Backbone bond lengths (Angstrom), bond angles and torsions (degrees), N, CA, C in turn:
res aa  C-N    CA-C-N  psi(-1)  N-CA   C-N-CA  omega(-1)  CA-C   N-CA-C  phi
1 M - - - 1.452 - - 1.552 114.45 -
2 P 1.286 121.00 -48.41 1.448 120.84 -173.24 1.566 108.38 -67.52
3 A 1.232 123.49 -24.46 1.463 122.49 175.58 1.421 110.75 -72.77
4 E 1.344 124.12 -31.72 1.469 126.29 174.74 1.434 108.85 -68.27
5 K 1.418 118.56 -46.51 1.432 115.17 -179.08 1.552 111.69 -67.77
6 A 1.282 124.33 -33.71 1.427 121.93 171.52 1.503 116.94 -60.13
7 S 1.372 114.30 -36.15 1.457 117.90 175.98 1.511 115.65 -68.20
8 R 1.382 117.86 -26.83 1.418 125.03 177.87 1.567 115.70 -77.68
9 K 1.252 113.16 -16.60 1.473 117.10 -176.43 1.457 110.98 -67.13
10 L 1.389 116.49 149.44 1.443 123.10 -177.52 1.522 104.56 -72.60
11 Q 1.321 115.97 131.49 1.487 114.60 176.89 1.540 102.57 -109.27
12 T 1.411 110.14 143.92 1.370 123.39 177.17 1.443 114.47 -118.65
13 V 1.391 118.55 155.57 1.477 122.76 175.46 1.472 103.46 -118.01
14 E 1.321 119.12 129.11 1.421 130.15 172.34 1.395 111.07 -111.27
15 P 1.440 118.48 117.46 1.480 111.58 179.03 1.595 108.54 -77.86
16 L 1.390 109.66 155.63 1.460 113.77 -180.00 1.535 110.70 -114.35
17 G 1.305 123.31 165.01 1.308 127.70 173.81 1.643 109.15 66.90
18 L 1.289 115.93 -143.38 1.541 120.25 179.29 1.562 107.10 -95.30
19 R 1.371 117.31 62.86 1.437 118.70 179.94 1.556 104.85 -134.82
20 V 1.390 115.40 161.50 1.360 130.66 171.88 1.475 113.13 -123.85
21 L 1.271 115.85 150.06 1.425 123.99 169.28 1.554 111.23 -97.13
22 L 1.317 119.31 125.06 1.445 117.68 -179.33 1.413 113.10 -135.95
23 R 1.346 123.75 155.98 1.396 129.93 172.57 1.445 109.94 -105.31
24 K 1.330 113.72 116.16 1.518 122.65 -172.56 1.570 107.25 -71.14
25 D 1.255 111.51 138.27 1.491 116.28 176.37 1.537 111.01 -61.99
26 E 1.307 117.26 159.40 1.479 119.54 175.87 1.407 113.98 -66.19
27 D 1.297 124.50 140.15 1.472 127.12 173.27 1.588 105.09 -64.25
28 R 1.294 112.04 139.19 1.479 116.77 178.23 1.506 112.25 -79.09
29 K 1.334 112.68 144.24 1.455 120.21 177.85 1.512 111.19 -114.37
30 T 1.268 113.84 4.97 1.439 118.72 178.99 1.579 109.99 -136.83
31 T 1.282 119.65 138.29 1.418 123.65 -179.37 1.458 112.66 -70.89
32 K 1.310 119.39 174.92 1.479 119.33 174.26 1.521 114.20 -69.74
33 A 1.290 110.44 -26.61 1.559 114.24 174.47 1.451 113.88 -77.94
34 G 1.270 118.33 -2.42 1.506 124.33 178.84 1.480 114.95 92.48
35 I 1.395 117.13 6.61 1.582 113.37 178.75 1.512 108.49 -76.51
36 H 1.348 115.68 135.59 1.395 124.53 -177.44 1.601 104.50 -85.54
37 L 1.320 117.42 128.62 1.379 126.66 178.16 1.555 112.27 -83.04
38 P 1.281 122.01 147.96 1.492 126.43 168.56 1.467 109.87 -54.48
39 D 1.322 118.89 153.83 1.467 124.76 179.01 1.512 110.98 -54.68
40 K 1.271 124.61 -35.38 1.433 127.22 -176.48 1.464 114.06 -78.73
41 I 1.312 117.74 -16.51 1.503 120.84 -176.37 1.528 106.23 -114.74
42 E 1.443 113.16 128.19 1.465 119.70 178.32 1.524 105.61 -139.14
43 I 1.313 114.00 148.14 1.459 119.44 170.18 1.503 111.92 -84.53
44 P 1.399 112.57 110.48 1.511 113.26 -179.38 1.382 118.20 -59.07
45 T 1.411 117.93 138.99 1.459 115.48 176.36 1.458 107.25 -108.90
46 I 1.271 118.88 155.82 1.453 128.45 177.33 1.613 105.54 -125.86
47 T 1.178 117.07 32.09 1.445 118.41 176.90 1.614 108.59 -121.80
48 G 1.342 110.24 153.55 1.494 110.42 -179.39 1.517 105.32 -163.97
49 R 1.372 111.64 178.57 1.517 121.57 -179.63 1.551 101.03 -109.21
50 V 1.339 115.48 141.57 1.470 124.69 170.01 1.486 108.53 -77.51
51 V 1.356 109.59 122.45 1.477 116.06 177.43 1.547 109.51 -92.42
52 A 1.346 115.16 -40.39 1.474 116.87 -178.65 1.535 104.09 -153.21
53 V 1.370 112.53 152.78 1.506 120.88 173.88 1.500 111.72 -121.85
54 S 1.236 124.57 142.75 1.451 125.10 -179.49 1.510 111.51 -61.25
55 Q 1.300 115.41 157.43 1.444 115.91 176.92 1.420 117.56 -60.65
56 Q 1.376 111.77 -32.32 1.583 117.46 178.57 1.545 107.33 -65.70
57 I 1.328 121.13 -40.75 1.492 115.40 -177.49 1.574 109.58 -76.45
58 A 1.350 122.84 -33.39 1.386 128.84 179.61 1.487 110.13 -60.56
59 S 1.257 117.10 -29.96 1.567 118.05 -176.01 1.514 113.41 -101.00
60 D 1.442 116.76 3.18 1.400 121.55 -179.65 1.511 106.82 -112.42
61 E 1.310 115.72 115.76 1.453 118.07 -174.54 1.498 109.93 -80.72
62 D 1.461 124.45 -1.27 1.448 126.16 168.17 1.520 112.98 -66.60
63 W 1.375 114.93 -18.32 1.455 119.52 179.28 1.391 110.58 -111.93
64 P 1.403 122.04 96.21 1.517 130.35 -175.92 1.564 108.75 -78.13
65 I 1.269 117.57 48.68 1.504 122.10 178.30 1.484 109.03 -118.26
66 A 1.381 113.08 128.35 1.458 118.52 178.29 1.505 109.79 -128.73
67 R 1.302 112.93 172.14 1.526 119.72 176.95 1.536 111.97 -61.85
68 Y 1.272 119.35 137.25 1.537 129.63 -176.94 1.504 114.66 77.19
69 D 1.315 119.44 2.40 1.500 121.07 173.15 1.551 106.44 -65.23
70 K 1.353 111.18 147.71 1.482 119.28 173.57 1.494 103.54 -96.65
71 V 1.301 116.80 130.45 1.463 120.15 -174.27 1.612 110.58 -133.13
72 L 1.341 117.56 153.29 1.398 128.49 166.73 1.518 107.24 -97.55
73 F 1.287 112.66 135.13 1.543 114.31 -175.23 1.460 112.62 -143.99
74 N 1.260 123.71 156.36 1.376 129.77 175.04 1.499 108.47 -92.63
75 P 1.290 117.89 117.56 1.511 122.18 -168.13 1.636 111.51 -85.78
76 K 1.319 109.05 5.05 1.608 107.73 -174.23 1.515 108.29 -64.93
77 F 1.300 128.51 -36.02 1.479 126.30 -175.49 1.588 108.41 -109.18
78 A 1.279 116.32 17.52 1.483 117.99 -178.32 1.619 105.97 -76.04
79 V 1.278 112.71 133.43 1.526 115.31 177.59 1.570 106.09 -107.26
80 P 1.416 111.48 124.34 1.443 116.92 179.26 1.502 111.67 -68.70
81 V 1.253 120.47 143.24 1.463 126.75 179.19 1.539 104.67 -104.56
82 D 1.263 121.50 114.48 1.532 122.64 -177.53 1.553 103.89 -91.49
83 F 1.354 111.15 76.03 1.525 123.05 -171.58 1.525 107.82 -113.35
84 E 1.306 117.89 -42.00 1.410 125.33 179.54 1.443 112.46 -118.20
85 G 1.336 112.15 168.48 1.549 116.55 -175.86 1.521 107.71 -69.59
86 D 1.413 119.76 -35.85 1.512 119.25 -174.99 1.569 109.40 -79.78
87 N 1.198 121.24 -17.27 1.420 129.20 168.85 1.643 107.58 57.89
88 R 1.323 111.73 49.39 1.460 115.61 -179.50 1.580 110.83 -104.23
89 L 1.254 115.97 5.12 1.399 122.88 175.05 1.591 112.97 -78.46
90 F 1.309 116.52 141.32 1.512 117.57 179.57 1.429 105.45 -148.18
91 V 1.421 116.66 140.21 1.528 120.80 168.10 1.531 100.77 -98.97
92 V 1.471 113.48 123.67 1.373 119.72 -179.78 1.625 114.95 -122.47
93 P 1.275 113.68 135.15 1.501 109.01 177.93 1.603 110.96 -63.21
94 V 1.350 113.00 142.98 1.396 114.58 -173.68 1.552 112.30 -65.53
95 E 1.233 123.15 -22.99 1.503 129.28 174.09 1.488 104.19 -58.18
96 D 1.266 121.76 -35.52 1.572 120.85 -172.97 1.482 112.01 -85.52
97 I 1.383 119.88 -2.09 1.467 119.98 169.90 1.582 104.01 -85.91
98 V 1.402 114.59 118.31 1.351 118.73 -175.50 1.530 114.55 -104.42
99 A 1.195 116.15 -3.68 1.518 117.72 175.04 1.535 110.87 -164.89
100 V 1.310 119.39 154.47 1.421 131.03 173.40 1.477 109.20 -117.98
101 F 1.240 122.55 124.90 1.439 128.05 170.25 1.538 109.37 -72.85
102 R 1.343 115.37 127.04 1.478 119.48 -179.46 1.568 101.87 -133.59
103 R 1.354 115.46 142.56 1.459 121.56 167.87 1.467 110.20 -88.29
104 S 1.370 115.90 136.87 1.473 119.12 178.65 1.548 110.05 -89.42
105 D 1.223 124.49 131.35 1.375 124.85 -177.07 1.551 113.68 -97.03
């Protein structure tokens, strides 16, 4: 029984150092003009939502990145996290986040 309870616990991923955990947006299957692409062809996305930031980034005001921010990132050094079936979670070095999308009020 204890092994069953342990497997049901919610598992979390906390990035360490100057890294963030993000969920990559879905690859698009339709162009901006509305043309539907075949299943084997997708437009790769390099945007995602921040799921968690490391403690080091959270306490450093030089990095204006927070949980739930939409970001543009360079996927070259993104490390996939085999945590969910869809495998869209990645640990990304903060230096590879090239832009944060903000709404102007």
